[in-house]
C-alpha positions as CSV (number, residue, x, y, z in Angstrom):
1,M,33.5,-4.7,-5.2
2,K,31.3,-4.4,-8.1
3,R,31.8,-1.3,-9.5
4,G,29.4,0.8,-12.1
5,T,30.2,2.0,-15.2
6,S,29.9,5.3,-16.5
7,R,27.1,3.9,-18.3
8,D,25.3,2.4,-15.5
9,I,26.1,5.8,-13.9
10,R,23.9,7.5,-16.3
11,T,21.1,5.3,-16.4
12,A,20.4,5.7,-12.7
13,N,20.6,9.3,-13.0
14,R,17.9,8.9,-16.3
15,Y,16.0,6.9,-13.6
16,E,16.2,9.3,-10.8
17,V,15.2,12.4,-13.6
18,L,12.6,10.1,-14.4
19,R,11.1,9.3,-10.9
20,Q,11.1,12.9,-9.6
21,L,9.2,13.8,-12.8
22,I,6.8,10.7,-12.4
23,A,6.4,12.0,-8.4
24,A,5.7,15.8,-9.1
25,S,5.0,16.7,-13.3
26,P,5.5,19.5,-14.3
27,T,8.6,21.0,-13.4
28,S,11.5,22.7,-14.4
29,R,15.0,21.3,-15.1
30,Q,16.3,23.5,-12.2
31,E,13.7,21.9,-9.7
32,L,15.0,18.4,-11.1
33,A,18.3,19.1,-10.4
34,A,17.6,20.8,-6.8
35,A,15.9,17.4,-6.0
36,T,18.4,15.1,-7.4
37,G,21.4,16.4,-6.4
38,L,22.5,16.6,-10.0
39,S,24.4,19.6,-11.9
40,L,22.0,21.5,-14.0
41,A,23.9,20.5,-17.0
42,T,23.9,17.0,-16.4
43,V,19.6,17.5,-15.8
44,A,19.4,18.9,-19.1
45,T,21.1,16.4,-20.8
46,L,19.2,13.8,-19.3
47,V,16.4,15.8,-20.4
48,G,16.9,15.8,-23.8
49,E,17.4,11.9,-23.8
50,L,13.7,11.5,-22.5
51,L,12.5,13.9,-24.5
52,D,14.2,12.2,-27.6
53,L,12.9,9.2,-26.2
54,R,9.2,10.6,-25.8
55,M,9.1,9.6,-22.1
56,I,8.7,13.3,-21.4
57,T,7.4,16.0,-23.2
58,E,7.4,20.2,-22.9
59,V,4.2,21.7,-21.3
60,G,5.6,25.7,-21.5
61,F,6.8,27.9,-18.5
62,E,6.8,29.3,-15.6
63,D,8.1,32.7,-14.4
64,S,11.3,32.7,-12.5
65,A,12.4,35.6,-10.1
66,G,14.6,38.2,-12.2
67,G,15.0,35.7,-15.0
68,R,14.0,34.5,-18.2
69,P,11.1,32.2,-18.0
70,R,12.0,28.6,-17.2
71,G,10.9,25.7,-19.5
72,L,8.5,23.0,-17.5
73,V,8.6,19.3,-18.5
74,A,6.0,16.4,-17.3
75,V,5.5,12.8,-18.2
76,N,4.4,11.6,-21.1
77,A,2.3,9.1,-19.8
78,S,0.5,7.7,-23.6
79,G,4.9,7.5,-24.1
80,G,4.2,3.9,-23.4
81,A,3.2,1.4,-21.2
82,L,4.6,-0.7,-18.1
83,I,3.1,-3.9,-16.5
84,G,3.8,-5.4,-12.9
85,V,3.0,-8.5,-11.9
86,D,2.8,-9.6,-8.1
87,I,3.0,-13.9,-7.9
88,A,1.8,-14.5,-4.3
89,E,0.3,-17.6,-3.3
90,T,-2.8,-17.9,-3.3
91,Y,-3.1,-15.2,-6.3
92,V,-1.3,-13.9,-9.6
93,H,-2.3,-10.2,-9.6
94,V,-1.5,-8.2,-12.6
95,E,-2.1,-4.5,-13.3
96,L,-1.0,-2.5,-16.5
97,F,0.2,1.2,-16.3
98,D,1.0,4.3,-18.5
99,L,4.4,6.3,-18.4
100,A,3.1,8.1,-15.5
101,L,2.2,5.0,-13.8
102,N,-1.7,5.5,-13.5
103,V,-3.3,2.3,-13.6
104,L,-5.2,1.3,-16.7
105,A,-5.7,-2.4,-16.2
106,R,-6.1,-5.2,-13.5
107,A,-6.0,-8.8,-14.1
108,E,-6.3,-11.4,-11.1
109,E,-6.1,-15.3,-10.9
110,H,-6.8,-17.4,-8.3
111,M,-4.3,-20.1,-7.3
112,R,-5.8,-22.8,-5.5
113,P,-3.4,-25.2,-3.1
114,G,-1.5,-27.5,-5.3
115,E,-0.7,-25.0,-8.0
116,S,2.3,-24.0,-7.6
117,R,4.2,-25.5,-10.1
118,P,6.2,-23.6,-12.1
119,E,4.2,-24.2,-15.4
120,R,0.7,-23.6,-13.8
121,V,2.3,-20.7,-12.5
122,V,3.3,-19.3,-15.9
123,A,0.1,-20.0,-17.2
124,H,-1.8,-17.9,-15.0
125,V,0.6,-15.1,-15.5
126,T,0.0,-15.5,-19.0
127,A,-3.2,-15.5,-18.9
128,A,-3.2,-12.3,-16.5
129,V,-0.9,-10.2,-18.7
130,G,-3.0,-11.1,-22.0
131,S,-5.9,-9.8,-20.4
132,V,-4.5,-6.3,-18.9
133,V,-3.1,-5.9,-22.5
134,A,-6.1,-6.7,-24.0
135,Q,-8.4,-4.3,-21.8
136,A,-6.2,-1.6,-22.0
137,G,-5.7,-1.4,-25.7
138,V,-2.3,-1.0,-25.8
139,E,-0.6,-1.9,-29.1
140,A,2.5,-4.6,-28.2
141,A,5.4,-1.9,-29.3
142,R,4.1,0.3,-26.7
143,V,4.6,-2.2,-23.7
144,L,8.1,-1.4,-22.1
145,G,8.7,-4.2,-20.0
146,V,6.7,-6.7,-17.3
147,G,8.2,-6.5,-14.0
148,V,7.7,-9.8,-12.0
149,S,7.9,-10.2,-8.4
150,V,7.9,-13.7,-6.8
151,P,8.4,-14.4,-3.0
152,G,11.5,-15.9,-1.9
153,Q,15.6,-15.4,-3.1
154,V,16.2,-14.3,-6.5
155,D,18.3,-13.6,-9.1
156,R,17.6,-10.6,-11.3
157,D,20.6,-11.0,-13.7
158,T,19.9,-14.3,-14.6
159,G,15.9,-14.4,-13.7
160,V,15.8,-17.3,-11.8
161,A,13.8,-17.8,-8.7
162,E,16.9,-19.9,-6.8
163,Y,14.6,-20.3,-3.6
164,A,10.7,-20.1,-2.5
165,P,11.0,-22.2,0.5
166,N,6.9,-22.1,0.7
167,W,6.4,-23.5,-2.9
168,D,9.9,-25.8,-2.5
169,W,11.2,-24.1,-5.6
170,H,15.1,-24.5,-6.1
171,D,16.7,-23.1,-9.0
172,V,13.5,-22.0,-11.1
173,P,14.6,-20.2,-14.4
174,L,11.0,-18.5,-14.4
175,L,11.8,-15.7,-16.7
176,D,13.1,-18.3,-19.2
177,L,9.7,-19.9,-18.7
178,L,7.6,-16.9,-19.1
179,S,9.7,-15.8,-22.3
180,E,8.3,-18.5,-24.1
181,H,4.7,-17.0,-23.8
182,I,5.3,-13.2,-23.1
183,A,6.9,-11.6,-25.8
184,Y,7.8,-8.3,-23.8
185,P,10.9,-7.8,-22.1
186,L,11.0,-8.9,-18.5
187,H,12.1,-8.6,-15.2
188,L,12.2,-10.7,-12.3
189,D,12.6,-9.6,-8.5
190,N,11.2,-9.9,-5.1
191,P,7.9,-8.6,-3.5
192,L,9.7,-7.3,-0.3
193,R,11.8,-5.0,-3.1
194,A,8.9,-4.1,-4.8
195,S,6.6,-2.9,-1.9
196,A,9.8,-0.9,-0.6
197,V,9.9,0.7,-4.1
198,A,6.4,1.5,-4.0
199,E,6.7,3.1,-0.7
200,L,9.8,5.0,-1.7
201,W,8.0,6.9,-4.7
202,F,4.5,7.2,-4.0
203,G,4.0,6.1,-0.3
204,A,4.8,6.5,3.2
205,A,8.2,6.0,2.7
206,R,8.4,9.0,0.5
207,G,10.6,11.8,1.0
208,H,12.4,9.6,4.3
209,G,16.0,8.4,3.8
210,D,15.6,5.1,6.1
211,A,12.1,3.2,5.9
212,V,11.0,-0.7,6.6
213,V,8.6,-1.5,4.7
214,V,6.9,-4.9,6.1
215,N,4.9,-7.0,3.9
216,L,2.4,-9.1,6.1
217,G,0.6,-11.6,3.7
218,T,0.9,-15.6,3.4
219,G,4.4,-14.8,3.5
220,V,6.2,-12.3,6.0
221,G,9.5,-9.8,5.3
222,A,10.5,-6.4,5.5
223,G,11.8,-4.5,2.3
224,L,14.5,-2.0,3.3
225,V,14.8,1.8,2.3
226,L,18.5,3.1,3.9
227,G,20.3,6.3,3.1
228,G,17.4,7.5,0.6
229,G,17.4,4.0,-1.4
230,L,16.4,0.4,-1.9
231,H,18.9,-1.6,-0.2
232,R,19.3,-5.0,-1.4
233,G,21.8,-6.6,0.1
234,V,25.2,-8.7,-1.2
235,S,23.2,-11.3,-2.9
236,N,20.2,-9.5,-3.6
237,S,18.5,-11.3,-0.5
238,A,18.1,-8.1,2.3
239,G,14.8,-8.4,3.6
240,E,14.4,-12.2,5.2
241,W,13.2,-10.8,8.3
242,G,10.3,-13.5,8.1
243,H,12.1,-15.8,8.7
244,T,14.4,-15.1,11.9
245,T,13.7,-16.7,14.8
246,L,10.9,-15.0,17.5
247,V,10.2,-18.1,19.5
248,L,12.9,-20.5,20.5
249,D,12.2,-24.0,19.5
250,G,8.7,-22.6,18.3
251,R,6.4,-23.4,15.5
252,L,8.1,-25.3,12.5
253,C,8.6,-23.0,9.4
254,R,8.0,-24.3,6.2
255,C,12.0,-23.2,5.7
256,G,13.0,-25.7,8.0
257,N,13.4,-24.0,11.0
258,H,11.7,-23.6,14.1
259,G,10.4,-20.3,15.6
260,C,10.2,-18.0,12.6
261,V,8.6,-14.5,12.5
262,E,6.5,-15.9,9.9
263,T,4.8,-19.2,11.6
264,Y,3.2,-16.4,14.2
265,V,2.0,-13.3,12.4
266,G,1.9,-14.4,8.2
267,A,-1.8,-15.4,7.0
268,L,-0.9,-19.3,8.4
269,G,0.0,-17.8,11.1
270,I,-3.0,-16.2,12.3
271,M,-5.1,-19.2,11.5
272,Q,-3.0,-20.9,14.0
273,N,-3.4,-18.2,16.4
274,L,-7.5,-18.3,15.8
275,R,-7.0,-22.6,16.2
276,G,-5.4,-22.3,19.2
277,L,-7.5,-19.9,20.8
278,S,-10.7,-21.3,19.5
279,P,-10.5,-24.3,17.8
280,R,-14.7,-24.3,16.4
281,S,-14.6,-21.1,15.6
282,P,-16.8,-19.8,12.9
283,L,-14.0,-17.1,12.1
284,L,-11.5,-19.8,11.3
285,H,-11.7,-21.1,7.4
286,P,-9.4,-24.8,7.1
287,G,-8.1,-24.1,3.5
288,D,-8.8,-20.5,2.8
289,Q,-6.5,-18.0,4.4
290,T,-8.4,-14.9,2.9
291,A,-11.8,-15.8,3.9
292,T,-10.7,-16.7,7.4
293,I,-8.9,-13.3,7.5
294,D,-11.5,-11.1,6.2
295,A,-14.1,-13.4,9.0
296,L,-11.4,-11.8,11.3
297,A,-11.6,-8.3,10.2
298,A,-15.4,-8.6,10.4
299,G,-15.8,-9.6,13.8
300,V,-12.6,-7.4,15.4
301,A,-15.2,-4.7,13.7
302,A,-18.1,-6.2,15.7
303,G,-16.5,-6.8,18.8
304,D,-16.1,-10.3,18.8
305,P,-14.1,-11.3,21.6
306,V,-12.3,-14.4,20.3
307,A,-11.2,-11.7,16.8
308,V,-10.3,-9.2,19.0
309,K,-8.0,-11.6,21.4
310,V,-6.8,-13.0,18.1
311,V,-5.3,-9.3,16.2
312,Q,-3.7,-8.6,19.9
313,D,-1.9,-11.9,20.2
314,T,-0.8,-11.5,16.7
315,A,-0.2,-8.1,17.1
316,R,2.3,-8.9,20.0
317,Y,4.2,-11.1,18.1
318,L,4.5,-9.0,15.3
319,G,5.1,-5.9,17.5
320,A,8.3,-7.8,19.2
321,G,9.8,-8.8,15.8
322,I,8.8,-4.7,14.7
323,A,11.0,-3.3,17.6
324,V,14.1,-5.5,16.5
325,L,14.1,-3.5,13.4
326,V,13.3,-0.3,15.1
327,N,16.5,-0.8,17.1
328,V,19.0,-2.4,14.8
329,L,18.0,0.0,11.8
330,N,16.2,3.0,13.2
331,P,14.1,3.8,10.5
332,E,12.3,7.3,10.5
333,V,8.9,5.3,9.2
334,V,8.1,1.6,9.3
335,V,4.8,0.6,6.8
336,L,2.7,-2.2,7.3
337,S,1.7,-3.6,3.9
338,S,0.3,-6.1,2.0
339,W,-3.0,-7.9,2.1
340,V,-3.0,-8.7,5.7
341,A,-2.2,-5.5,6.6
342,A,-4.7,-3.9,4.9
343,R,-7.4,-6.2,5.8
344,L,-6.9,-6.3,9.4
345,G,-5.9,-2.1,9.2
346,E,-6.3,0.1,12.2
347,P,-7.0,-2.2,15.1
348,L,-3.9,-4.0,13.9
349,L,-2.3,-0.9,13.7
350,D,-3.3,0.5,17.6
351,E,-2.1,-3.1,18.8
352,V,1.4,-3.5,16.8
353,C,2.1,0.4,18.1
354,E,1.5,-0.7,21.5
355,A,3.8,-4.1,21.7
356,V,6.5,-1.8,19.9
357,A,6.8,0.8,22.2
358,R,6.8,-2.0,25.2
359,H,9.9,-3.3,23.3
360,A,11.8,-1.0,21.3
361,L,14.6,1.3,22.8
362,R,13.2,4.7,23.8
363,R,15.9,6.9,21.3
364,P,15.2,4.9,17.9
365,L,11.5,4.6,19.0
366,A,11.0,8.6,19.4
367,A,12.1,8.9,15.8
368,N,9.9,6.5,14.4
369,R,6.1,6.2,13.6
370,I,4.6,3.1,12.9
371,V,2.1,3.7,9.9
372,L,-0.2,1.7,7.5
373,S,0.4,1.6,3.4
374,P,-1.6,4.5,2.1
375,I,-1.2,3.0,-1.3
376,P,-4.1,2.8,-3.2
377,T,-3.7,0.0,-5.6
378,D,-1.3,-3.5,-5.0
379,P,1.6,-1.9,-4.1
380,V,4.0,-5.2,-5.5
381,C,2.7,-4.1,-8.8
382,L,3.0,-1.1,-8.4
383,G,6.9,-1.4,-7.6
384,A,7.4,-4.3,-10.3
385,A,6.4,-2.3,-13.0
386,T,9.5,0.5,-11.8
387,F,11.5,-2.4,-12.3
388,A,10.7,-2.7,-15.6
389,L,10.9,0.8,-16.3
390,E,14.1,0.8,-14.6
391,G,15.2,-2.0,-17.0
392,A,13.8,-0.5,-20.2
393,L,16.0,2.9,-19.5
394,Q,18.8,0.3,-18.9
395,T,17.8,-1.6,-22.6
396,V,18.1,2.4,-24.3
397,G,21.6,3.1,-22.5
398,R,23.0,0.1,-24.3
399,R,21.5,0.9,-27.5
400,R,22.8,4.3,-27.7
401,A,26.0,3.2,-26.4
402,A,26.4,0.5,-29.1
403,G,25.1,3.6,-31.4
404,A,27.7,5.7,-30.4
405,R,30.8,3.2,-31.5
406,G,29.3,2.5,-34.8
407,R,29.3,6.2,-35.3
408,T,32.7,6.6,-34.2
409,A,34.4,3.1,-35.7
410,P,37.1,3.7,-38.0
411,S,36.3,1.8,-41.4
412,V,38.3,-1.3,-42.2
């Protein structure tokens, strides 16, 4: 088993203190110790380090019951910038954040069918990153890092997109390709992990120990929060729920298997649901997932019977799949996230809740609620930005350790 070093633990603690500060600034060292479970002495040391890095700042005092006033600290929003990149099958969306994770600039590049070659994806990301930096007017030195989310299975350590079945990518050295055009530190992960972190920090999973974030887009998956933290699995592959079998000998999935969850509830699967019900429906826009889902959402709002039936059928499949997650993981909350969930909204949520109630066991169902993501911005970009923040703190930790060795090394 891979063991964390004392430096890894210190970096994780520094990250947790900063996370709590981002969620609730200003706050005192005593409140940070209570929120993180760390000792007051440890928190005081970590706060001192973050002050030295100008990531946080002293902002005054608050009265304490019968004691000295407590010093308050807050995130120094202008102390740096973070960039989150959401690479999807139909778009590249990029957002630039300050250190308090407020959005300062956004850019989007549309990807047409057939544009999934790595060099084309890199070109879109490069253009969008350049756009947000220019819009925000930030100096290059203030950009602490870029978190890049790409669908499929990724190796965080090497920056390699190991397998993206929807694009037929195998072992693409994505961060190396991006580093030829983008000078900022780059950090790779998957949208399932990114959206789960976003919900854990700012969304419906905040304050919960166990949560599932279901991503509904072209691809489908589940980000997992277990025991209060992000669950990655032994090979950073946890959450590939979209490629579990829902229908034996069902539809052919792009992963090569049949009957996967994704083939019934992903954007392309929903289009197939519509095509099977009404092949000539004006709601169907062949080759355009976004237009079709938007038309379905408008149709449901207008009471169109075909649109209503398609959403009901989709929710039946989705509810059966979510019931498995509820039974197996026993989460406090299941969050429906990503663009398909956002567009179909409450009508989809209502039908899904009814379907889950038909399939899930009574006890885990009673402890669970199902909600739409409340995050107003792109949750994947937000989560990706936290990966860049984590990477920046790891870099700082390495520099501090190297500096300490240099100061204590004996002269030769």
